[in-house]
C-alpha positions as CSV (number, residue, x, y, z in Angstrom):
1,X,58.5,0.8,-37.5
2,X,55.7,-0.9,-35.8
3,X,55.7,-1.7,-31.9
4,X,55.4,-5.1,-30.7
5,X,53.4,-5.6,-27.9
6,X,54.8,-7.2,-24.9
7,X,53.3,-10.6,-24.2
8,X,52.0,-11.0,-20.5
9,X,53.2,-14.5,-19.1
10,X,50.2,-16.7,-19.1
11,X,49.3,-17.4,-15.3
12,X,50.2,-21.2,-14.4
13,X,47.2,-23.4,-13.7
14,X,46.5,-24.9,-10.2
15,X,48.0,-28.3,-11.2
16,X,51.1,-26.8,-12.5
17,X,51.6,-24.6,-9.4
18,X,50.8,-27.3,-7.1
19,X,53.3,-29.9,-8.6
20,X,55.9,-27.1,-8.6
21,X,55.4,-26.6,-5.0
22,X,55.1,-30.0,-4.1
23,X,58.3,-30.9,-6.0
24,X,60.4,-28.1,-4.4
25,X,58.9,-28.5,-1.0
26,X,58.0,-32.0,-0.5
27,X,59.4,-34.5,-2.9
28,X,58.5,-37.4,-0.4
29,X,54.8,-36.3,-0.5
30,X,54.9,-35.9,-4.3
31,X,56.2,-39.4,-4.5
32,X,53.9,-41.2,-2.3
33,X,50.9,-39.1,-4.0
34,X,52.3,-40.6,-7.3
35,X,52.3,-44.2,-6.2
36,X,49.0,-44.0,-4.7
37,X,47.5,-42.7,-8.1
38,X,49.6,-45.7,-9.9
39,X,48.1,-48.2,-7.5
40,X,44.4,-46.7,-7.7
41,X,44.6,-46.9,-11.4
42,X,46.0,-50.5,-11.0
43,X,43.2,-51.5,-8.4
44,X,40.8,-49.9,-10.7
45,X,42.1,-52.2,-13.6
46,X,42.3,-55.1,-11.5
47,X,38.4,-55.1,-11.1
48,X,37.7,-54.9,-14.6
49,X,36.6,-57.8,-16.7
50,X,39.2,-57.3,-19.7
51,X,41.9,-57.3,-16.9
52,X,40.6,-60.5,-15.4
53,X,40.4,-62.2,-19.1
54,X,43.8,-60.9,-20.4
55,X,45.9,-60.6,-17.4
56,X,44.8,-62.4,-14.1
57,X,43.6,-65.5,-15.3
58,X,46.5,-66.1,-17.9
59,X,48.8,-65.2,-14.8
60,X,47.3,-67.8,-12.3
61,X,47.1,-70.6,-14.7
62,X,50.9,-69.8,-15.6
63,X,51.5,-70.3,-11.8
64,X,49.7,-73.4,-11.5
65,X,50.7,-74.9,-14.6
66,X,54.4,-74.5,-13.9
67,X,54.0,-74.9,-10.2
68,X,52.4,-78.3,-10.9
69,X,55.4,-79.3,-13.1
70,X,57.9,-78.5,-10.3
71,X,55.8,-80.1,-7.7
72,X,55.7,-83.1,-10.1
73,X,59.5,-83.0,-10.4
74,X,59.7,-83.2,-6.5
75,X,57.7,-86.4,-6.5
76,X,54.2,-84.9,-5.9
77,X,52.5,-86.2,-9.0
78,X,50.2,-83.1,-9.4
79,X,48.1,-81.8,-12.2
80,X,46.7,-78.5,-12.9
81,X,43.3,-77.1,-14.0
82,X,43.1,-73.4,-14.5
83,X,44.3,-71.9,-11.1
84,X,44.0,-75.4,-9.6
85,X,47.0,-77.6,-8.5
86,X,46.1,-81.0,-7.0
87,X,47.2,-84.5,-6.3
88,X,45.3,-87.4,-4.6
89,X,46.3,-86.0,-1.1
90,X,46.0,-82.0,-1.4
91,X,44.8,-79.3,-3.8
92,X,45.6,-75.6,-3.6
93,X,43.7,-72.8,-5.9
94,X,45.5,-69.8,-6.8
95,X,43.0,-66.9,-6.1
96,X,43.1,-63.2,-6.3
97,X,45.7,-61.8,-4.2
98,X,48.2,-64.8,-4.7
99,X,49.1,-64.1,-8.2
100,X,52.0,-61.4,-7.4
101,X,50.5,-59.1,-9.7
102,X,49.9,-56.4,-6.7
103,X,53.4,-56.5,-5.4
104,X,54.8,-56.5,-8.9
105,X,52.9,-53.3,-9.8
106,X,53.8,-51.8,-6.5
107,X,57.5,-52.3,-7.0
108,X,57.4,-51.1,-10.5
109,X,55.5,-48.2,-9.9
110,X,57.7,-47.1,-7.1
111,X,60.6,-47.3,-9.4
112,X,58.7,-45.5,-12.1
113,X,57.8,-42.7,-9.9
114,X,61.0,-42.2,-8.2
115,X,62.8,-39.1,-9.4
116,X,65.8,-40.7,-11.3
117,X,67.4,-41.1,-14.7
118,X,65.4,-44.0,-16.7
119,X,68.8,-45.7,-17.2
120,X,68.9,-46.4,-13.5
121,X,65.4,-47.5,-13.5
122,X,65.9,-50.4,-16.3
123,X,67.6,-53.1,-14.5
124,X,64.9,-52.9,-11.6
125,X,61.9,-52.6,-14.2
126,X,63.3,-55.9,-16.2
127,X,64.6,-57.9,-13.1
128,X,62.0,-57.3,-10.3
129,X,59.0,-58.9,-12.2
130,X,61.4,-62.0,-12.6
131,X,62.4,-62.1,-8.9
132,X,58.7,-61.6,-7.8
133,X,57.6,-64.5,-9.7
134,X,60.3,-66.7,-8.6
135,X,59.3,-65.9,-5.1
136,X,55.7,-66.5,-5.8
137,X,56.7,-70.0,-7.3
138,X,58.6,-70.5,-4.1
139,X,55.4,-69.6,-2.1
140,X,52.9,-71.7,-4.0
141,X,55.2,-74.9,-3.7
142,X,55.9,-74.4,0.0
143,X,52.3,-73.8,0.7
144,X,51.2,-77.0,-1.3
145,X,54.1,-79.0,0.6
146,X,52.9,-77.7,3.8
147,X,49.2,-78.5,3.0
148,X,50.3,-82.0,2.5
149,X,53.0,-82.5,5.4
150,X,52.0,-79.6,8.1
151,X,48.3,-79.1,7.2
152,X,47.9,-77.3,10.7
153,X,50.5,-74.6,9.5
154,X,49.0,-73.9,6.4
155,X,46.8,-70.8,7.3
156,X,49.7,-69.2,9.4
157,X,51.8,-69.8,6.5
158,X,49.7,-68.4,3.9
159,X,48.1,-65.6,5.6
160,X,50.6,-64.5,7.8
161,X,54.4,-65.8,7.1
162,X,54.2,-65.4,3.2
163,X,52.6,-62.0,3.2
164,X,55.2,-60.9,5.6
165,X,58.1,-62.3,3.4
166,X,56.6,-60.6,0.2
167,X,56.4,-57.4,1.9
168,X,59.7,-57.6,3.4
169,X,61.5,-58.9,0.1
170,X,59.8,-56.2,-2.0
171,X,60.8,-53.3,0.3
172,X,64.5,-54.4,0.6
173,X,64.6,-55.0,-2.9
174,X,63.4,-51.5,-3.6
175,X,65.6,-50.0,-1.0
176,X,68.6,-51.9,-2.5
177,X,67.9,-50.7,-5.9
178,X,67.4,-47.2,-4.8
179,X,70.7,-47.3,-3.0
180,X,72.4,-48.7,-6.1
181,X,70.7,-46.3,-8.4
182,X,71.4,-43.2,-6.5
183,X,75.1,-44.4,-6.2
184,X,75.5,-45.0,-9.8
185,X,73.8,-41.7,-10.9
186,X,76.0,-39.9,-8.7
187,X,79.2,-41.6,-10.2
188,X,78.1,-41.3,-13.8
189,X,76.2,-38.2,-13.7
């Protein structure tokens, strides 16, 4: 009978060893690194022409079109053209950074990279983009109205207040989801 050679275990690669060490010793660092990689990939995409054509421009046109419709329902008699919402008193252009894409990707990335069962992630992955889009509509509409009725307050509201609101709402929403998801996972295994 022939003797079989014992197979020597293959040495692990550097990345496998690093991931294993990080996962056991520093899950927070692994989470942060994963989220940083997701955001780096997103920002690379965000600056590509095809992203601008197929994601950014349709997003801002959607916000401008529906924002104008809502403002018209509120008696503002606005029209939209591309990313612009205007009436006879004021106009607002929805530029890069005002499209809610970055907070949406950040939120979704934080949900996706968190080590928990996918079924616990699904509600956040489906509801968060809708919630963030609604918050962005509220921001666009309020900024348009501020531009008409309190123009001296516009820059503060645009740069400081709405930025803080977006950060707070997204962070609180993620923490709320995290508490819900971990509790649900603990209850249902």
